[in-house]
C-alpha positions as CSV (number, residue, x, y, z in Angstrom):
1,M,0.0,0.0,-0.1
2,T,3.0,2.4,0.8
3,G,5.7,0.1,-0.7
4,H,8.4,1.3,-3.1
5,D,7.4,3.0,-6.4
6,P,9.9,2.7,-9.2
7,S,9.2,6.2,-10.3
8,D,9.8,7.9,-7.3
9,S,13.0,10.1,-6.6
10,V,15.7,9.1,-4.3
11,V,14.4,11.7,-1.6
12,L,11.1,10.1,-1.6
13,R,12.5,6.6,-1.1
14,V,14.5,7.8,1.8
15,L,11.7,9.5,3.3
16,R,9.4,6.4,3.0
17,T,12.2,4.2,4.3
18,A,12.5,6.4,7.6
19,L,9.0,6.3,8.1
20,H,8.8,2.7,8.2
21,A,12.0,2.5,10.3
22,G,10.6,4.8,12.6
23,F,7.2,3.0,13.1
24,Y,9.1,-0.2,14.0
25,L,11.8,1.6,16.2
26,L,8.6,3.3,18.5
27,L,6.9,0.0,18.5
28,A,10.0,-1.7,20.0
29,V,10.3,1.0,22.5
30,A,6.7,0.8,23.5
31,V,7.3,-3.2,24.0
32,A,10.4,-2.4,26.1
33,R,8.6,0.0,28.1
34,L,5.7,-2.4,28.7
35,F,7.8,-5.0,30.6
36,T,8.9,-2.1,32.9
37,T,5.5,-1.9,34.3
38,S,3.2,-4.3,36.2
39,Q,0.6,-5.6,34.0
40,P,-1.7,-8.9,34.5
41,R,-0.1,-11.7,32.6
42,G,-3.5,-12.0,30.5
43,V,-2.8,-8.2,29.4
44,M,0.6,-8.9,28.7
45,M,-0.3,-11.7,26.2
46,F,-2.7,-9.6,24.6
47,A,-0.3,-6.7,24.2
48,L,2.4,-9.1,22.8
49,F,-0.1,-10.9,20.4
50,G,-1.3,-7.2,19.3
51,V,2.2,-6.2,19.0
52,L,3.2,-9.1,16.7
53,A,-0.1,-8.8,14.6
54,L,0.8,-4.9,14.1
55,A,4.0,-5.7,13.1
56,V,3.2,-8.2,10.7
57,L,0.3,-6.4,9.2
58,Y,2.2,-3.1,8.8
59,A,4.9,-5.1,6.9
60,V,2.3,-6.7,4.5
61,G,1.2,-3.2,3.3
62,A,4.5,-1.1,3.8
63,L,7.6,-3.0,2.6
64,P,8.5,-3.2,-1.2
65,R,5.9,-5.5,-3.0
66,R,5.5,-6.9,-6.5
67,V,1.7,-6.8,-6.5
68,A,0.0,-3.5,-6.7
69,Y,-2.9,-3.2,-4.4
70,N,-6.2,-1.3,-5.3
71,R,-7.4,1.7,-3.2
72,R,-9.9,-0.1,-1.3
73,T,-7.5,-2.6,-0.3
74,A,-5.2,0.0,0.9
75,L,-7.9,1.7,2.8
76,L,-9.0,-1.7,4.5
77,W,-5.3,-2.2,5.4
78,L,-4.9,1.4,7.1
79,A,-8.2,0.8,9.2
80,C,-6.8,-2.4,10.6
81,V,-3.5,-1.0,11.6
82,T,-5.1,1.9,13.2
83,A,-7.6,-0.5,15.1
84,L,-5.0,-2.5,16.3
85,W,-3.0,0.4,17.4
86,A,-5.8,1.7,19.2
87,A,-6.5,-1.5,20.9
88,L,-2.6,-1.6,21.9
89,L,-3.3,2.1,23.3
90,A,-6.2,1.2,25.4
91,V,-3.4,-1.2,27.2
92,S,-0.7,1.1,27.7
93,P,-0.2,4.9,26.9
94,D,3.3,4.1,25.8
95,F,2.0,3.2,22.5
96,S,1.0,6.8,21.8
97,W,4.2,7.5,20.2
98,I,3.2,5.4,17.2
99,A,0.7,7.7,16.2
100,F,3.3,10.0,14.5
101,P,4.0,7.5,11.9
102,L,0.2,7.0,11.7
103,F,-0.3,10.8,11.0
104,F,1.7,10.3,7.7
105,L,0.0,7.0,6.6
106,H,-3.4,8.7,7.0
107,M,-2.3,11.9,5.1
108,H,-0.9,9.7,2.5
109,L,-3.8,7.3,1.7
110,L,-6.7,9.6,2.4
111,R,-7.6,12.5,0.6
112,G,-8.3,16.0,1.7
113,P,-10.7,16.7,4.4
114,H,-10.8,12.9,5.3
115,A,-7.1,12.7,6.1
116,V,-7.4,15.9,8.6
117,V,-10.2,14.3,10.3
118,A,-8.3,11.1,10.7
119,V,-5.5,12.8,12.2
120,V,-7.7,14.8,14.6
121,V,-9.3,11.4,15.6
122,V,-6.0,9.7,16.3
123,T,-4.8,12.9,18.2
124,G,-7.8,12.9,20.4
125,L,-7.5,9.1,21.2
126,V,-3.8,10.1,22.2
127,I,-4.8,12.9,24.4
128,A,-7.5,10.9,26.0
129,T,-5.1,8.1,26.8
130,Q,-2.9,10.4,28.4
131,L,-5.3,12.0,30.3
132,A,-6.7,8.6,31.4
133,H,-3.4,7.8,32.8
134,A,-2.2,11.1,34.3
135,D,-2.5,11.9,38.0
136,E,-3.6,15.5,37.1
137,F,-4.4,17.6,34.1
138,S,-1.5,19.0,32.4
139,V,-1.4,21.4,29.3
140,A,1.6,19.3,27.8
141,V,-0.5,16.4,27.7
142,V,-2.7,18.1,25.2
143,L,-0.2,20.5,23.5
144,G,2.3,17.8,22.9
145,P,0.2,15.6,20.8
146,S,-1.5,18.6,19.2
147,L,1.7,20.1,18.1
148,G,3.1,16.7,16.8
149,A,0.0,16.2,14.7
150,G,0.1,19.6,13.1
151,F,4.0,19.1,12.5
152,A,2.9,15.9,10.7
153,V,0.3,17.3,8.7
154,L,2.9,20.0,7.4
155,V,5.3,17.4,6.9
156,A,3.0,15.3,4.9
157,W,1.8,18.1,2.7
158,G,5.4,18.9,1.9
159,Y,6.1,15.0,0.9
160,A,2.9,14.9,-1.2
161,A,4.1,18.1,-3.0
162,V,7.7,16.4,-3.7
163,H,5.9,13.5,-4.8
164,R,4.0,15.3,-7.4
165,E,6.7,17.0,-8.5
166,S,8.7,13.7,-8.9
167,Q,5.9,12.2,-11.0
168,Q,5.6,15.5,-13.3
169,R,9.4,15.2,-13.7
170,R,9.2,11.8,-14.5
171,L,6.4,12.2,-17.2
172,L,8.4,15.0,-18.7
173,I,11.7,13.0,-18.9
174,E,9.6,10.2,-20.5
175,D,7.9,12.7,-22.8
176,L,11.2,14.2,-23.8
177,R,12.8,10.7,-24.5
178,R,10.1,9.8,-26.8
179,T,10.4,13.4,-28.5
180,R,14.1,12.9,-28.8
181,S,14.0,9.5,-30.3
182,Q,11.2,10.6,-32.9
183,L,13.5,13.6,-33.6
184,A,16.7,11.4,-34.0
185,V,14.7,9.3,-36.5
186,S,13.5,12.3,-38.4
187,Q,16.9,13.8,-38.6
188,H,18.3,10.5,-39.7
189,E,15.9,10.3,-42.4
190,A,16.5,13.9,-43.5
191,G,20.2,13.6,-43.3
192,V,20.1,10.2,-45.5
193,A,18.1,12.1,-48.0
194,A,20.0,15.3,-48.0
195,E,23.5,13.3,-48.1
196,R,22.2,11.4,-51.0
197,E,21.4,14.8,-53.0
198,R,24.8,16.2,-51.8
199,L,26.7,13.1,-53.2
200,A,25.1,13.2,-56.5
201,G,26.0,16.7,-57.1
202,E,29.6,15.8,-55.5
203,I,30.0,13.0,-58.2
204,H,28.5,15.1,-61.0
205,D,30.9,18.1,-60.4
206,T,34.0,16.3,-59.6
207,I,34.7,12.7,-61.0
208,A,31.9,12.7,-63.6
209,Q,33.1,16.2,-65.3
210,G,36.8,15.0,-65.2
211,L,36.0,11.8,-66.9
212,S,33.8,13.8,-69.4
213,S,36.7,15.9,-70.2
214,V,39.2,12.7,-70.7
215,V,36.6,11.2,-73.3
216,L,36.6,14.7,-75.1
217,L,40.3,14.8,-75.2
218,L,40.9,11.3,-76.2
219,R,38.2,11.8,-79.1
220,A,39.8,15.1,-80.4
221,A,43.5,13.3,-80.1
222,E,41.7,10.2,-82.3
223,A,40.4,12.7,-84.6
224,A,44.1,14.2,-85.0
225,L,45.8,11.2,-85.7
226,P,47.3,10.8,-89.5
227,A,46.1,8.0,-91.5
228,G,47.9,4.7,-91.0
229,A,48.3,5.2,-87.4
230,D,46.2,2.2,-86.7
231,T,48.1,0.9,-83.4
232,A,47.7,4.4,-81.8
233,R,44.3,4.6,-82.8
234,G,43.4,1.3,-81.2
235,H,45.0,2.4,-77.9
236,L,43.1,5.8,-77.9
237,V,39.7,3.9,-78.6
238,E,40.6,1.4,-75.8
239,A,41.4,4.4,-73.6
240,R,38.2,6.4,-74.7
241,D,36.2,3.2,-73.9
242,T,37.8,2.7,-70.7
243,A,37.2,6.3,-69.5
244,S,33.6,6.2,-70.6
245,E,32.8,3.1,-68.8
246,N,34.4,4.5,-65.8
247,L,32.4,7.8,-66.2
248,A,29.4,5.6,-66.1
249,E,30.3,3.9,-63.0
250,A,31.6,7.2,-61.4
251,R,28.1,8.4,-61.5
252,G,27.0,5.4,-59.0
253,L,30.1,5.8,-56.6
254,V,29.6,7.6,-53.3
255,S,32.9,9.9,-52.0
256,E,33.5,12.1,-48.8
257,L,36.9,13.2,-50.1
258,G,37.1,17.0,-50.2
259,P,38.3,18.7,-53.2
260,P,42.3,18.6,-53.5
261,A,42.3,22.1,-55.1
262,L,41.3,23.7,-51.9
263,S,43.6,21.9,-49.6
264,E,46.5,22.9,-51.7
265,A,45.7,26.6,-51.8
266,G,43.0,28.9,-51.2
267,L,39.6,29.5,-53.2
268,A,41.0,32.1,-55.6
269,D,44.0,29.9,-56.5
270,A,41.8,27.0,-56.9
271,L,39.5,29.0,-59.3
272,R,42.5,30.5,-61.5
273,R,43.7,26.7,-61.8
274,L,40.4,25.9,-62.9
275,C,40.2,28.6,-65.5
276,E,43.7,27.6,-66.8
277,R,42.7,23.9,-67.0
278,V,39.2,24.5,-68.7
279,E,41.0,26.8,-71.4
280,R,43.9,24.4,-71.9
281,E,41.6,21.4,-72.4
282,S,38.7,22.9,-74.2
283,G,39.9,26.0,-76.0
284,L,37.6,28.2,-74.2
285,R,38.9,31.6,-73.4
286,C,38.6,31.5,-69.5
287,R,39.6,34.5,-67.0
288,L,39.2,35.1,-63.2
289,R,38.4,38.4,-61.7
290,L,38.5,39.2,-58.0
291,D,36.5,42.2,-56.5
292,G,37.2,43.1,-52.9
293,T,39.4,42.0,-50.2
294,A,39.9,38.1,-50.0
295,L,38.7,36.8,-46.6
296,G,39.0,33.5,-44.9
297,L,35.8,31.6,-45.8
298,P,34.5,28.7,-44.1
299,A,35.0,25.3,-45.6
300,D,31.8,24.7,-46.8
301,Y,31.4,27.9,-48.5
302,E,34.9,27.3,-50.3
303,V,33.8,23.8,-51.4
304,A,30.3,25.0,-52.5
305,L,31.8,27.9,-54.7
306,L,34.5,25.9,-56.3
307,R,32.0,23.2,-57.2
308,A,29.6,25.8,-58.6
309,A,32.4,27.1,-60.7
310,Q,33.3,23.5,-62.0
311,A,29.6,22.8,-62.7
312,S,29.0,26.2,-64.7
313,L,32.2,25.9,-66.7
314,A,31.3,22.3,-67.6
315,N,28.2,23.3,-68.8
316,V,29.5,26.1,-70.9
317,V,32.1,23.6,-72.5
318,Q,29.6,21.0,-73.2
319,H,26.5,23.0,-74.3
320,A,27.1,26.5,-74.8
321,G,29.2,26.7,-77.8
322,A,30.8,29.7,-76.0
323,D,34.1,31.4,-77.2
324,S,34.9,32.8,-73.7
325,A,33.8,32.9,-69.8
326,T,34.5,35.0,-67.0
327,V,34.4,33.8,-63.3
328,T,34.0,36.7,-61.0
329,L,34.7,36.1,-57.1
330,G,33.5,39.1,-55.2
331,Y,34.1,39.9,-51.4
332,L,31.4,42.2,-50.2
333,R,30.8,43.6,-46.7
334,T,27.9,41.0,-45.9
335,E,28.2,38.6,-48.7
336,V,30.5,36.6,-50.8
337,T,29.3,36.2,-54.5
338,L,30.5,34.1,-57.6
339,D,29.2,35.1,-61.1
340,V,29.9,32.9,-64.1
341,Y,29.4,34.5,-67.4
342,D,29.7,32.9,-71.0
343,D,28.8,34.5,-74.4
344,G,27.4,31.2,-75.8
345,A,24.0,30.5,-77.4
346,G,22.1,30.3,-73.9
347,F,18.9,28.4,-73.4
348,D,15.6,28.5,-71.8
349,P,16.1,28.6,-67.9
350,E,12.4,27.7,-67.5
351,S,12.7,24.3,-69.0
352,P,15.8,22.9,-67.5
353,R,16.9,19.4,-68.7
354,A,15.8,16.6,-66.4
355,P,18.4,14.2,-65.0
356,R,18.9,11.5,-67.4
357,P,19.1,7.6,-66.4
358,D,22.8,7.9,-67.1
359,G,23.3,10.3,-64.1
360,S,24.1,13.3,-66.3
361,G,22.1,16.5,-66.1
362,F,22.3,16.9,-62.4
363,G,24.3,20.2,-62.7
364,L,22.1,23.0,-62.1
365,R,19.7,21.3,-59.9
366,S,22.2,20.1,-57.5
367,L,24.0,23.5,-57.7
368,R,20.9,25.2,-56.7
369,E,20.2,22.8,-53.8
370,R,23.8,23.1,-52.5
371,I,23.6,27.0,-52.5
372,E,20.1,27.1,-51.0
373,R,21.2,24.7,-48.1
374,L,24.0,27.2,-47.0
375,G,21.4,29.9,-46.9
376,G,22.5,31.5,-50.1
377,V,20.8,32.6,-53.5
378,F,21.1,31.1,-56.9
379,E,20.1,32.9,-59.9
380,L,20.2,32.2,-63.4
381,E,19.9,34.5,-66.5
382,S,20.2,33.2,-70.2
383,T,19.4,34.9,-73.3
384,G,20.5,34.4,-76.9
385,S,23.8,36.3,-76.3
386,G,24.9,34.1,-73.2
387,T,24.1,32.9,-69.8
388,V,25.1,34.0,-66.5
389,V,25.0,32.1,-63.2
390,A,25.0,34.4,-60.2
391,I,25.5,32.9,-56.6
392,R,25.5,34.9,-53.2
393,L,26.2,33.5,-49.8
394,P,25.7,35.5,-46.7
395,L,28.8,35.9,-44.6
396,R,28.6,34.9,-40.8
397,E,29.4,37.5,-38.6
398,E,32.7,36.4,-37.2
399,V,34.0,36.2,-40.9
400,S,32.6,39.6,-41.9
401,R,34.6,41.6,-39.2
């Protein structure tokens, strides 16, 4: 009835254990004092039998248990304990001290006014017994039990408040654990989806673009061979086929490696080497312009901007038919910008090409998603006289200072 609740805090368990230990200690003191008084044999036997029965009955309801009792059973147990105590109190006033733990039991198991009435009745029994065995009236006989009852009521109310707070905290912790578990699942699913999109863009902008350039160069070399160079042509065809196969496989790979160009130098140098490589491999005139004072950018910013330049220039080489392209990197007060302009034929931005089954066609879409994940803005303008890809990324406070 008042046993251990797994949801209780350590403080509540200590208080409950102290209450039960106090009950048995006071019961033992009362029995010891009973033997110091001269009582008829029959009264002594009744008292000892009653003490034994009270100790066993209290243990049944108070000690830790595996079976949970309903409220009606708990109230019946409390009534039996109180009745046995009242019978022992009639034998000896030394059992008056047991009223103190009984106060807590009534306050815990009864509700509202019923608990207060029970405490008043128990206090009245103690006072009546003390007066019956006293030689003369004393204020202490009335005041002592009354103060004890009042103190017990206050402590019981405090115990109840701590118990309610413990229950609320337990429910809050359980709710927090459920919410955290659900959030972890949601974040994992969202992270998996975002990682798949990111890796698709990474593969398109690095491995796939590099292999595409290799294929184009091998085709150009094959066409430039003089007649009769069958052996060299055969090697080039084999190399081209191998590169084409690896290009198809690369679009299905997953890689977490960062761009080597950034590990070797800064973003501006990486963009400059990119322009030089594009111009050397494709014949497209490509130049880099820098606006503003270069700042140390976060790694994710540098990777995103380099990938954007790679994807944009790859589109220019493969689709624009342009003669020249200009990459402009700008460091403004509150943002960093990247513009890629070409003088090619342009296209309709409202009808972007859908990704094809072989994995190509991811460029513009993956580029836009990458920039927006960083809180930036991606803009595309294209006319019959050229195309401009404009990117703006907000500078974080610690970078812009």
